TIKESE-226468 format. One line per field, with one value per residue (C-alpha): x, y, z; residue in three letters; residue number from 1. Coordinates in nm, 2 decimals, always signed. Each point is the difference from the previous one (the first is absolute). Layout:
<atoms>
px c(X; ...)
py c(Y; ...)
pz c(Z; ...)
residu c(ALA; ...)
num c(NUM; ...)
</atoms>
This chain:
<atoms>
px c(-4.66; +0.09; -0.17; -0.18; +0.27; +0.29; -0.15; -0.03; +0.35; +0.14; -0.18; +0.15; +0.35; -0.02; -0.03; +0.33; +0.28; +0.22; -0.24; -0.04; +0.17; -0.19; -0.31; -0.34; +0.09; +0.36; -0.21; -0.25; +0.25; +0.21; -0.35; -0.04; +0.32; -0.02; -0.20; -0.11; +0.13; -0.07; +0.31; -0.08; +0.19; +0.33; +0.05; +0.33; -0.11; +0.33; +0.31; +0.37; +0.27; -0.25; -0.07; -0.29; -0.31; -0.24; -0.07; -0.27; -0.22; -0.16; -0.35; -0.04; +0.13; +0.38; +0.33; +0.36; +0.31; +0.27; +0.36; +0.26; -0.25; +0.01; -0.35; +0.04; -0.32; -0.36; -0.25; -0.37; -0.28; +0.18; +0.37; +0.15; +0.22; +0.21; +0.07; +0.37; +0.05; -0.12; +0.16; +0.34; -0.02; +0.14; -0.13; -0.28; +0.20; -0.25; -0.29; -0.33; -0.22; -0.37; -0.07; -0.36; -0.20; +0.08; -0.18; +0.25; +0.01; +0.24; +0.15; +0.25; +0.30; -0.06; -0.31; +0.15; +0.31; -0.26; -0.15; +0.29; +0.12; -0.30; -0.12; +0.23; -0.13; -0.05; +0.32; +0.12; -0.21; +0.17; +0.32; -0.08; -0.09; +0.31; +0.21; -0.18; +0.04; +0.39; +0.05; -0.18; +0.19; +0.32; -0.05; -0.11; +0.33; +0.20; -0.19; +0.23; -0.16; +0.04; +0.08; -0.09)
py c(-0.89; -0.13; +0.09; -0.26; +0.06; -0.01; -0.33; -0.14; +0.10; -0.14; -0.36; +0.07; +0.03; -0.32; -0.17; +0.08; -0.23; +0.29; +0.03; -0.34; +0.06; +0.32; -0.02; +0.16; +0.33; +0.01; +0.00; +0.24; +0.24; -0.02; +0.08; +0.28; +0.14; +0.02; +0.11; -0.18; +0.16; -0.03; -0.02; +0.01; -0.22; +0.02; +0.24; +0.03; +0.01; -0.09; +0.16; -0.16; +0.21; +0.23; +0.02; -0.21; +0.15; -0.31; -0.35; -0.16; -0.32; -0.10; -0.07; -0.02; +0.02; -0.10; +0.21; -0.07; +0.06; +0.13; +0.07; +0.15; +0.02; -0.39; -0.17; -0.20; -0.11; +0.01; +0.10; -0.14; +0.06; -0.04; +0.09; +0.25; +0.28; +0.27; -0.14; -0.04; +0.37; +0.03; -0.30; +0.04; +0.40; +0.05; +0.16; -0.21; -0.32; -0.03; +0.13; -0.12; +0.05; -0.09; -0.22; +0.02; +0.24; -0.08; +0.08; -0.02; +0.04; +0.31; +0.03; +0.30; -0.09; +0.22; -0.22; -0.29; +0.01; +0.09; -0.32; -0.21; +0.14; -0.13; -0.30; -0.29; -0.23; +0.26; +0.08; -0.36; -0.04; +0.34; -0.13; -0.36; +0.22; +0.21; -0.32; -0.18; +0.35; +0.02; -0.36; +0.06; +0.29; -0.14; -0.30; +0.21; +0.20; -0.29; -0.16; +0.01; -0.01; -0.34; +0.00; -0.26)
pz c(+4.25; -0.36; -0.29; -0.19; -0.32; +0.24; +0.12; -0.36; -0.10; +0.30; -0.09; -0.38; +0.22; +0.16; -0.31; -0.13; +0.13; +0.04; +0.31; +0.09; +0.39; +0.04; +0.24; -0.06; +0.21; -0.20; -0.34; +0.14; +0.13; -0.35; -0.18; +0.22; -0.08; -0.35; -0.28; -0.32; -0.31; -0.36; -0.28; -0.37; -0.23; -0.11; +0.28; +0.25; +0.34; +0.15; -0.14; +0.01; +0.20; +0.18; +0.36; +0.10; +0.15; +0.03; -0.05; -0.21; -0.02; -0.29; +0.00; -0.33; -0.36; -0.10; +0.03; -0.11; +0.18; -0.18; +0.13; -0.23; -0.30; +0.03; +0.10; +0.36; +0.09; -0.08; +0.30; +0.01; +0.32; +0.29; -0.07; +0.23; -0.13; +0.14; +0.31; -0.09; +0.02; +0.32; +0.19; -0.18; +0.05; -0.35; -0.32; -0.21; -0.16; -0.31; -0.17; -0.01; -0.30; -0.02; -0.30; +0.06; +0.17; +0.40; +0.32; +0.30; +0.36; +0.07; +0.32; +0.06; +0.19; +0.30; +0.04; -0.11; +0.25; +0.31; -0.11; +0.00; +0.30; +0.19; -0.19; +0.00; -0.20; -0.26; +0.02; -0.04; -0.30; -0.17; +0.09; -0.16; -0.32; +0.01; +0.03; -0.30; -0.21; +0.09; -0.08; -0.33; -0.07; +0.06; -0.20; -0.28; +0.01; +0.02; -0.31; -0.32; -0.36; -0.17; -0.35; -0.27)
residu c(MET; MET; SER; ARG; GLU; HIS; ARG; GLU; LEU; ALA; GLN; VAL; LEU; GLY; ARG; PHE; PRO; ALA; PHE; ALA; GLY; CYS; GLY; ALA; ASP; ASP; LEU; ALA; ALA; LEU; ALA; ARG; ALA; GLY; ARG; VAL; THR; SER; VAL; PRO; ALA; GLN; TRP; THR; PHE; VAL; HIS; GLU; GLY; THR; PRO; ALA; ASP; ALA; CYS; TYR; VAL; LEU; LEU; GLU; GLY; ARG; ALA; VAL; VAL; CYS; ALA; SER; GLY; VAL; GLU; ARG; ALA; VAL; LEU; GLU; PRO; GLY; ALA; VAL; THR; GLY; GLU; MET; ALA; LEU; LEU; SER; ARG; SER; LEU; ARG; SER; ALA; SER; VAL; VAL; SER; SER; THR; PRO; VAL; ARG; ALA; LEU; ARG; VAL; ASP; TYR; PRO; GLN; LEU; ALA; ALA; LEU; LEU; ALA; SER; ARG; PRO; ARG; LEU; HIS; ASP; SER; LEU; ARG; ALA; VAL; TYR; GLY; ALA; HIS; ARG; GLY; SER; ALA; ALA; ALA; ALA; SER; ASP; ALA; SER; PRO; THR; THR; ALA)
num c(1; 2; 3; 4; 5; 6; 7; 8; 9; 10; 11; 12; 13; 14; 15; 16; 17; 18; 19; 20; 21; 22; 23; 24; 25; 26; 27; 28; 29; 30; 31; 32; 33; 34; 35; 36; 37; 38; 39; 40; 41; 42; 43; 44; 45; 46; 47; 48; 49; 50; 51; 52; 53; 54; 55; 56; 57; 58; 59; 60; 61; 62; 63; 64; 65; 66; 67; 68; 69; 70; 71; 72; 73; 74; 75; 76; 77; 78; 79; 80; 81; 82; 83; 84; 85; 86; 87; 88; 89; 90; 91; 92; 93; 94; 95; 96; 97; 98; 99; 100; 101; 102; 103; 104; 105; 106; 107; 108; 109; 110; 111; 112; 113; 114; 115; 116; 117; 118; 119; 120; 121; 122; 123; 124; 125; 126; 127; 128; 129; 130; 131; 132; 133; 134; 135; 136; 137; 138; 139; 140; 141; 142; 143; 144; 145; 146; 147; 148)
</atoms>
């Protein structure tokens, strides 16, 4: 039986575009697999160059993605971060710093890996997020500064 908290969290996850292809059962499993965590403003909760241990879904607040000291993206509720290192089996490619207090669903990698192995729609959704993040990272690294 699923708790009221998990049901409500699954409903929130269902409103985010990243999970549009997932069914209610996928979202319920994701909600049960993780835990809601709070991060204060100006806190680095993902560290570039380190082994990854978890994926985050922002529920509230804003955060900034920085790679090599350069801001690459702003994350708002519904954003997924931390999936790249798991799916690419590599070290973290960027840091994520909260710009406001953040509430996020944190899913540790062992639980996330098990979910992705058993839930194809969730796997496809995170693969799509990963592809978008890879495309953004490649575009940012290819961009050259312009001079006036």
